[in-house]
KOLKEMAR-8722 format. One record per residue (C-alpha): chain; z, y, x. Coordinates in Angstrom, 3 decimals, decimal comma. Layout:
<dodos>
<dodo><chain>A</chain><z>Z</z><y>Y</y><x>X</x></dodo>
...
</dodos>
This chain:
<dodos>
<dodo><chain>A</chain><z>0,048</z><y>-0,078</y><x>-0,060</x></dodo>
<dodo><chain>A</chain><z>0,839</z><y>2,208</y><x>2,946</x></dodo>
<dodo><chain>A</chain><z>-2,695</z><y>1,720</y><x>4,246</x></dodo>
<dodo><chain>A</chain><z>-4,525</z><y>2,682</y><x>1,237</x></dodo>
<dodo><chain>A</chain><z>-2,209</z><y>5,751</y><x>0,634</x></dodo>
<dodo><chain>A</chain><z>-3,282</z><y>6,744</y><x>4,117</x></dodo>
<dodo><chain>A</chain><z>-6,986</z><y>6,095</y><x>3,525</x></dodo>
<dodo><chain>A</chain><z>-6,760</z><y>8,250</y><x>0,328</x></dodo>
<dodo><chain>A</chain><z>-5,118</z><y>11,142</y><x>2,193</x></dodo>
<dodo><chain>A</chain><z>-7,776</z><y>11,128</y><x>4,854</x></dodo>
<dodo><chain>A</chain><z>-10,484</z><y>11,020</y><x>2,416</x></dodo>
<dodo><chain>A</chain><z>-8,816</z><y>13,910</y><x>0,397</x></dodo>
<dodo><chain>A</chain><z>-8,365</z><y>15,901</y><x>3,586</x></dodo>
<dodo><chain>A</chain><z>-12,079</z><y>15,344</y><x>4,645</x></dodo>
<dodo><chain>A</chain><z>-13,377</z><y>16,523</y><x>1,298</x></dodo>
<dodo><chain>A</chain><z>-11,252</z><y>19,468</y><x>1,330</x></dodo>
<dodo><chain>A</chain><z>-12,148</z><y>20,316</y><x>4,707</x></dodo>
<dodo><chain>A</chain><z>-15,533</z><y>20,310</y><x>3,703</x></dodo>
<dodo><chain>A</chain><z>-15,038</z><y>22,404</y><x>0,738</x></dodo>
<dodo><chain>A</chain><z>-13,229</z><y>24,684</y><x>2,570</x></dodo>
<dodo><chain>A</chain><z>-15,812</z><y>25,433</y><x>5,484</x></dodo>
<dodo><chain>A</chain><z>-15,279</z><y>28,916</y><x>6,414</x></dodo>
<dodo><chain>A</chain><z>-18,159</z><y>31,618</y><x>5,659</x></dodo>
<dodo><chain>A</chain><z>-18,662</z><y>34,596</y><x>7,431</x></dodo>
<dodo><chain>A</chain><z>-16,270</z><y>36,493</y><x>5,085</x></dodo>
<dodo><chain>A</chain><z>-13,538</z><y>34,127</y><x>5,617</x></dodo>
<dodo><chain>A</chain><z>-11,051</z><y>33,566</y><x>8,201</x></dodo>
<dodo><chain>A</chain><z>-11,500</z><y>30,251</y><x>10,135</x></dodo>
<dodo><chain>A</chain><z>-7,733</z><y>29,993</y><x>10,977</x></dodo>
<dodo><chain>A</chain><z>-6,426</z><y>27,938</y><x>7,995</x></dodo>
<dodo><chain>A</chain><z>-7,886</z><y>24,318</y><x>7,871</x></dodo>
<dodo><chain>A</chain><z>-6,144</z><y>21,444</y><x>6,464</x></dodo>
<dodo><chain>A</chain><z>-8,130</z><y>18,785</y><x>8,577</x></dodo>
<dodo><chain>A</chain><z>-6,212</z><y>20,190</y><x>11,528</x></dodo>
<dodo><chain>A</chain><z>-3,104</z><y>18,612</y><x>10,096</x></dodo>
<dodo><chain>A</chain><z>-4,739</z><y>15,090</y><x>9,963</x></dodo>
<dodo><chain>A</chain><z>-2,359</z><y>14,029</y><x>12,942</x></dodo>
<dodo><chain>A</chain><z>0,507</z><y>14,523</y><x>10,346</x></dodo>
<dodo><chain>A</chain><z>-0,797</z><y>11,979</y><x>7,790</x></dodo>
<dodo><chain>A</chain><z>1,614</z><y>9,155</y><x>8,944</x></dodo>
<dodo><chain>A</chain><z>4,578</z><y>11,301</y><x>9,070</x></dodo>
<dodo><chain>A</chain><z>3,702</z><y>12,889</y><x>5,641</x></dodo>
<dodo><chain>A</chain><z>2,932</z><y>9,760</y><x>3,767</x></dodo>
<dodo><chain>A</chain><z>5,747</z><y>7,634</y><x>5,123</x></dodo>
<dodo><chain>A</chain><z>9,132</z><y>8,003</y><x>7,013</x></dodo>
<dodo><chain>A</chain><z>7,323</z><y>8,135</y><x>10,384</x></dodo>
<dodo><chain>A</chain><z>8,597</z><y>10,487</y><x>12,978</x></dodo>
<dodo><chain>A</chain><z>5,735</z><y>13,208</y><x>13,401</x></dodo>
<dodo><chain>A</chain><z>4,168</z><y>13,286</y><x>16,865</x></dodo>
<dodo><chain>A</chain><z>3,845</z><y>15,953</y><x>19,468</x></dodo>
<dodo><chain>A</chain><z>0,298</z><y>16,466</y><x>18,219</x></dodo>
<dodo><chain>A</chain><z>1,532</z><y>16,738</y><x>14,762</x></dodo>
<dodo><chain>A</chain><z>4,028</z><y>19,199</y><x>15,528</x></dodo>
<dodo><chain>A</chain><z>1,522</z><y>21,432</y><x>17,714</x></dodo>
<dodo><chain>A</chain><z>-1,009</z><y>21,548</y><x>14,713</x></dodo>
<dodo><chain>A</chain><z>1,803</z><y>22,242</y><x>12,033</x></dodo>
<dodo><chain>A</chain><z>3,066</z><y>25,001</y><x>14,405</x></dodo>
<dodo><chain>A</chain><z>-0,593</z><y>26,229</y><x>14,653</x></dodo>
<dodo><chain>A</chain><z>-1,025</z><y>26,111</y><x>10,812</x></dodo>
<dodo><chain>A</chain><z>2,606</z><y>27,261</y><x>9,788</x></dodo>
<dodo><chain>A</chain><z>0,848</z><y>30,646</y><x>8,576</x></dodo>
<dodo><chain>A</chain><z>-1,190</z><y>28,611</y><x>6,486</x></dodo>
<dodo><chain>A</chain><z>1,555</z><y>26,635</y><x>4,626</x></dodo>
<dodo><chain>A</chain><z>1,919</z><y>28,766</y><x>1,661</x></dodo>
<dodo><chain>A</chain><z>-1,747</z><y>28,718</y><x>0,967</x></dodo>
<dodo><chain>A</chain><z>-1,677</z><y>24,960</y><x>1,133</x></dodo>
<dodo><chain>A</chain><z>1,303</z><y>24,921</y><x>-1,342</x></dodo>
<dodo><chain>A</chain><z>-0,507</z><y>27,052</y><x>-3,869</x></dodo>
<dodo><chain>A</chain><z>-3,592</z><y>24,874</y><x>-3,801</x></dodo>
<dodo><chain>A</chain><z>-3,087</z><y>22,155</y><x>-6,740</x></dodo>
<dodo><chain>A</chain><z>-4,855</z><y>19,651</y><x>-4,842</x></dodo>
<dodo><chain>A</chain><z>-2,440</z><y>19,982</y><x>-1,628</x></dodo>
<dodo><chain>A</chain><z>0,887</z><y>21,073</y><x>-3,311</x></dodo>
<dodo><chain>A</chain><z>2,133</z><y>17,522</y><x>-4,048</x></dodo>
<dodo><chain>A</chain><z>2,433</z><y>17,039</y><x>-0,437</x></dodo>
<dodo><chain>A</chain><z>4,283</z><y>20,297</y><x>0,310</x></dodo>
<dodo><chain>A</chain><z>7,921</z><y>18,582</y><x>0,266</x></dodo>
<dodo><chain>A</chain><z>6,605</z><y>16,032</y><x>2,606</x></dodo>
<dodo><chain>A</chain><z>5,497</z><y>18,692</y><x>4,618</x></dodo>
<dodo><chain>A</chain><z>8,473</z><y>20,550</y><x>4,623</x></dodo>
<dodo><chain>A</chain><z>10,450</z><y>17,656</y><x>5,922</x></dodo>
<dodo><chain>A</chain><z>8,132</z><y>17,188</y><x>8,676</x></dodo>
<dodo><chain>A</chain><z>8,275</z><y>21,009</y><x>9,777</x></dodo>
<dodo><chain>A</chain><z>11,816</z><y>20,400</y><x>9,700</x></dodo>
<dodo><chain>A</chain><z>11,725</z><y>17,471</y><x>12,036</x></dodo>
<dodo><chain>A</chain><z>9,343</z><y>19,472</y><x>14,285</x></dodo>
<dodo><chain>A</chain><z>11,739</z><y>22,348</y><x>14,274</x></dodo>
<dodo><chain>A</chain><z>9,155</z><y>24,698</y><x>12,385</x></dodo>
<dodo><chain>A</chain><z>10,361</z><y>27,377</y><x>9,910</x></dodo>
<dodo><chain>A</chain><z>8,585</z><y>27,093</y><x>6,722</x></dodo>
<dodo><chain>A</chain><z>7,699</z><y>30,571</y><x>5,420</x></dodo>
<dodo><chain>A</chain><z>9,176</z><y>31,629</y><x>2,130</x></dodo>
<dodo><chain>A</chain><z>6,165</z><y>31,338</y><x>-0,372</x></dodo>
<dodo><chain>A</chain><z>7,353</z><y>33,577</y><x>-3,077</x></dodo>
</dodos>
């Protein structure tokens, strides 16, 4: 079951990455595809890797954008736990 969840997560991230391809007007900084090293930690109780923590730090200013995206918000609570394990402060998303 964990394997199928991981496959679904990677497929969803790939589709979202394609849908969110930056245009000339958009900023290219926020990319959910950059967080694929965190998939195992988000979908299970695995410890986040150093690659995950680095990417999460790079994308920390994008977390509210991801939280407000209906297709990604279901992963936000797990993402907060991973951020805490990486000692990354999650911004307030009011």
